[in-house]
Structure formats: structure tokens, C-alpha cells
C-alpha positions in Angstrom: -21.2 209.5 197.6 -18.5 206.8 199.8 -14.9 208.2 199.0 -13.6 204.8 199.1 -11.7 203.3 195.8 -12.9 199.8 195.0 -10.2 198.1 193.3 -11.3 196.2 189.6 -12.5 192.9 189.3 -9.5 190.2 189.3 -9.4 186.9 188.2 -7.5 184.2 190.2 -5.1 182.3 188.4 -2.8 179.7 190.5 -3.9 181.5 193.8 -2.4 184.8 192.8 -5.0 188.1 191.9 -4.2 189.7 188.7 -6.0 193.1 187.4 -6.8 193.6 184.4 -4.6 196.1 182.4 -6.1 199.4 183.0 -8.2 200.9 180.1 -6.9 204.1 178.6 -8.4 207.4 179.7 -10.2 208.9 175.8 -11.4 211.8 175.1 -14.8 212.1 173.2 -14.8 212.9 170.0 -15.6 216.8 169.5 -14.0 217.4 173.3 -10.6 218.7 173.6 -9.0 218.4 177.4 -9.1 221.8 177.4 -12.6 222.0 177.3 -13.1 219.4 180.1 -10.7 221.8 182.3 -13.2 224.4 181.5 -16.2 222.9 182.6 -14.5 221.3 185.8 -13.6 224.9 186.6 -17.1 225.9 186.2 -18.5 223.5 188.0 -16.0 224.2 190.8 -17.2 227.3 190.7 -20.9 226.6 190.9 -20.3 224.7 193.8 -18.6 227.3 195.7 -21.2 230.3 194.9 -23.8 227.7 196.5 -24.1 229.7 199.9 -24.3 233.0 198.4 -27.4 234.9 198.2 -29.1 236.2 195.0 -29.6 239.8 195.1 -33.4 240.8 194.8 -34.6 243.9 193.2 -34.4 247.1 195.2 -38.0 247.7 196.4 -38.8 249.9 199.6 -41.5 250.2 201.2 -43.6 252.4 203.0 -41.9 254.4 205.6 -41.7 252.6 208.9 -40.5 255.7 210.8 -42.0 258.8 212.3 -42.6 262.1 212.0 -40.0 263.6 214.7 -38.6 260.1 215.2 -35.4 260.1 217.3 -32.6 257.8 217.6 -29.7 258.4 220.4 -26.6 256.6 220.4 -23.3 256.4 222.2 -20.0 256.2 220.0 -17.2 253.6 221.3 -13.8 253.6 219.5 -11.9 250.2 218.5 -10.5 250.0 222.4 -13.9 250.1 223.5 -13.6 253.6 224.4 -16.8 255.6 224.5 -15.4 259.2 222.6 -19.1 260.6 221.6 -22.6 260.4 220.5 -24.5 261.0 217.9 -28.4 261.6 216.8 -30.5 260.6 214.2 -33.9 262.6 213.3 -36.4 262.1 211.0 -39.0 264.8 210.1 -41.8 265.0 207.2 -42.6 268.0 205.3 -46.8 268.1 204.0 -46.3 270.1 201.4 -44.7 267.8 198.9 -44.5 264.2 201.5 -40.5 264.3 201.5 -38.8 263.3 204.4 -35.7 264.9 205.9 -33.0 263.1 207.7 -30.5 265.2 209.8 -27.9 263.2 211.5 -25.3 264.7 214.1 -22.3 263.1 215.4 -19.9 264.7 218.0 -16.7 262.4 218.0 -13.2 263.0 219.3 -13.7 266.4 219.2 -15.3 266.6 215.7 -18.6 267.9 215.2 -20.7 267.1 212.3 -24.0 268.0 211.2 -25.8 266.2 208.0 -29.3 267.3 206.6 -30.7 265.4 203.5 -34.0 265.6 201.7 -35.3 262.7 200.7 -38.1 261.9 198.0 -41.4 260.4 199.3 -41.2 257.2 196.9 -37.7 255.3 197.0 -36.1 257.8 199.4 -33.6 259.6 196.5 -31.9 262.5 197.6 -32.5 265.7 196.4 -30.8 268.3 198.7 -27.8 267.8 201.8 -26.1 269.8 203.6 -23.4 269.0 205.9 -21.0 271.2 208.4 -18.3 269.3 210.3 -16.1 271.9 212.6 -12.8 270.8 213.9 -9.5 272.3 215.7 -11.7 275.3 215.1 -12.0 275.4 211.3 -15.4 275.0 209.4 -15.9 272.7 206.4 -18.9 273.0 204.3 -20.5 270.8 201.7 -23.4 271.7 200.1 -25.2 269.1 197.1 -28.1 269.4 194.7 -28.9 266.1 193.3 -31.5 266.6 189.8 -31.4 262.9 188.4 -28.1 261.8 186.9 -26.7 265.1 188.0 -25.0 266.1 191.3 -23.5 269.5 191.9 -21.3 269.8 195.1 -19.8 273.1 196.4 -17.1 272.4 198.7 -16.1 275.1 201.3 -12.9 274.3 202.7 -11.8 275.5 206.3 -9.8 278.8 204.9 -13.6 280.0 203.4 -12.3 278.8 199.1 -15.0 277.3 197.6 -14.5 274.7 195.2 -18.0 273.5 192.8 -17.9 270.1 191.2 -20.4 268.8 189.0 -20.5 264.6 188.7 -22.8 261.9 186.5 -24.4 259.2 188.1 -27.0 256.8 187.9 -30.4 258.2 188.8 -31.2 255.3 191.3 -28.2 256.8 193.8 -28.8 257.0 197.6 -27.1 259.2 199.8 -25.0 257.0 201.9 -25.6 258.7 205.1 -29.2 257.9 205.1 -29.0 253.7 204.0 -29.1 252.6 207.9 -32.5 254.5 207.5 -34.0 253.7 204.7 -32.8 249.6 204.9 -35.4 249.7 207.7 -38.1 249.7 204.7 -36.4 246.8 203.0 -38.5 243.3 203.5 -35.6 241.9 205.7 -35.9 238.0 206.1 -33.2 235.4 206.4 -31.1 235.4 203.4 -32.2 238.8 202.0 -30.0 240.7 199.5 -30.0 243.0 197.4 -27.8 246.5 195.8 -27.9 249.7 196.6 -26.2 252.4 194.6 -24.8 254.7 197.3 -23.1 258.3 197.1 -21.0 260.2 199.3 -21.0 263.9 198.7 -18.0 264.8 200.6 -16.2 261.9 198.5 -17.6 263.0 195.4 -18.1 259.3 194.1 -20.4 256.4 193.4 -20.4 252.9 195.0 -22.0 249.8 194.9 -23.2 248.4 198.2 -24.1 244.9 198.6 -26.4 244.7 201.6 -27.4 241.3 203.0 -29.0 239.8 206.2 -26.8 237.3 207.4 -28.4 236.1 210.6 -30.7 236.9 214.0 -29.1 237.4 217.1 -30.1 238.8 220.3 -28.1 242.1 221.4 -28.3 244.1 224.4 -27.5 247.7 224.6 -27.7 251.1 226.7 -31.8 251.2 225.3 -32.5 247.1 226.3 -32.2 243.7 224.6 -33.6 243.5 221.3 -34.1 240.5 218.7 -32.5 241.7 215.6 -31.4 240.9 212.1 -27.6 241.2 211.5 -27.0 243.1 208.5 -24.4 243.8 206.1 -23.4 246.3 203.6 -20.3 246.0 202.1 -18.5 248.7 199.7 -15.2 248.5 198.1 -12.8 246.9 200.8 -14.8 248.1 204.0 -18.1 246.8 205.3 -20.8 248.2 208.1 -22.7 246.0 210.3 -26.3 246.9 211.3 -28.2 245.1 214.0 -31.9 246.2 213.3 -34.9 245.1 215.5 -37.3 242.6 213.9 -40.0 244.7 215.8 -41.7 247.3 214.3 -40.8 250.4 213.7 -37.4 248.3 212.9 -35.2 251.2 214.8 -31.1 250.5 214.4 -30.4 249.4 217.7 -26.4 249.3 216.5 -24.2 249.4 214.0 -20.3 249.1 213.3 -18.9 252.0 210.4 -17.3 250.9 208.1 -14.8 253.9 207.6 -14.0 254.6 211.3 -14.7 251.5 213.0 -16.7 252.8 215.8 -19.2 251.2 216.9 -22.8 253.0 218.0 -24.9 251.9 220.4 -28.4 252.5 220.9 -29.3 255.0 224.1 -32.7 256.3 223.4 -35.0 256.1 220.9 -38.5 258.1 220.7 
């Protein structure tokens, strides 16, 4: 619609244009000014939401990773200095079909190894074990997941153990597995979903909003890849992941929302 304002029709009288008196605005019967303002506010809100993707139900496909798969990354900090390495290894147990992710990170003198066992369907966590070594000390976090109950045993550097039981939604996923299991989602332009995520060392659940933002060709030490750029937003932080569009859809790069460190793929097998 044109934004040009049209003047009302005017009659000519004695060579001059005289506009008719303006028609007063009348609120229709049954409406109040406040209701009209509410309707206008709702309309403006609807316009502002037009660009937001509607979240789809969280439905995972079959695993696209293989038993023994290993992804190796170099880690750079905010100043683009290389400060460490990371390795993600996946294994499969034939007896019950479960999957295990082992994530090892060496970053600025801190060594961390996290092991997470997952159910074969839906990739919900069953058990996790974290060992973090720093400054000559060691921290251990052992977690058992059972339905909506999570039991956590945290042992600090002095050897003291604290036990905690947390109630959570039964559909949570371990935060450390999100970059693996998102590969089994039907990623496409505009795709969005929600995931309940839990990090045992923090002892809290978060609602993660996942959305595919765009496609991008990205080059990392392992080569050049055509990728989906995926955002995972939780509270006040955002993790960005570049996921290859070709099978088996490895995560070739990601920027961690907590540390802002950048992980770039150096090897994949």
C-alpha cells in the first residue's frame, strides 16, 4: 500500500479549495479504546513474529554415526590463539544397543574426560562419569539417570563427596551429547525444535532452542564443507555449530556458548 496521504475531496468556491470539515472518529458500539489498543498491539506482535520458525516435535532418526567414530578438534580462544585439543569418540554396545560418547578436552592446562551412556532409542542418558584435572587436583562427577530422577555424586579436590538428587523431565538429554545427537535430527532450512538439556556438574535443567539458520561453506583444518549453521540457545548464551550437509553429517566446527572457545575439525574417522 502506498504511504502517500490523499487529501479529502474539496469543493471550489470563489476560486478557492475548501475542504469539508473532518469526520470525527467514532468508536463502534461494543468496543472500547482499550480493546482497540489491545488489538493493535496483538497485530504488531504478530508482524514481529513472522520471521520466527515454529518449533517442530523432537523426533530423532536412526544414528548416523558409527561404532568407533572419532572426531578430533583444535581449540582456539577468543583471541584466536590455539589453547588445546578435543576428541569425541562414539562406541556401540551390542548387548543392549546402547551408545556411549567419550569426550576428552585439554584446554589451557585443564584436562576433562566425560563419558555418557545413552539409550539406543531417543538417546536419553543412562549414566555419566566426569573427571576434571586442574592445578594438581581432581574433580569427579558421577551421575545416574532413572526416569525423572537424577542422582549425582560430586567429589571435590579435597576428596569430599556430596550427594544430590534432582527431579527433571523424563525427556532430558545430557548437554554434552547435544552436538552428537543433533546429527540425527532432520536438519533443513528453517528447521527448529526444543530440547530439555541437563548438565550434571551444574545440577540444573535448561530448555534449549535449536534452529537451523542458514547454509555456509566453511573451511577447517580437515577440509572444506558445505554445512548447516545451527544455533542452540539456552538462557543467556548461544552455541553455534556447523554441521556437514553430507552423510554422516559430522560437526566440523562449533563455538561453545559457555567458554566462547572455537572447536575446528582436524580429523574424522
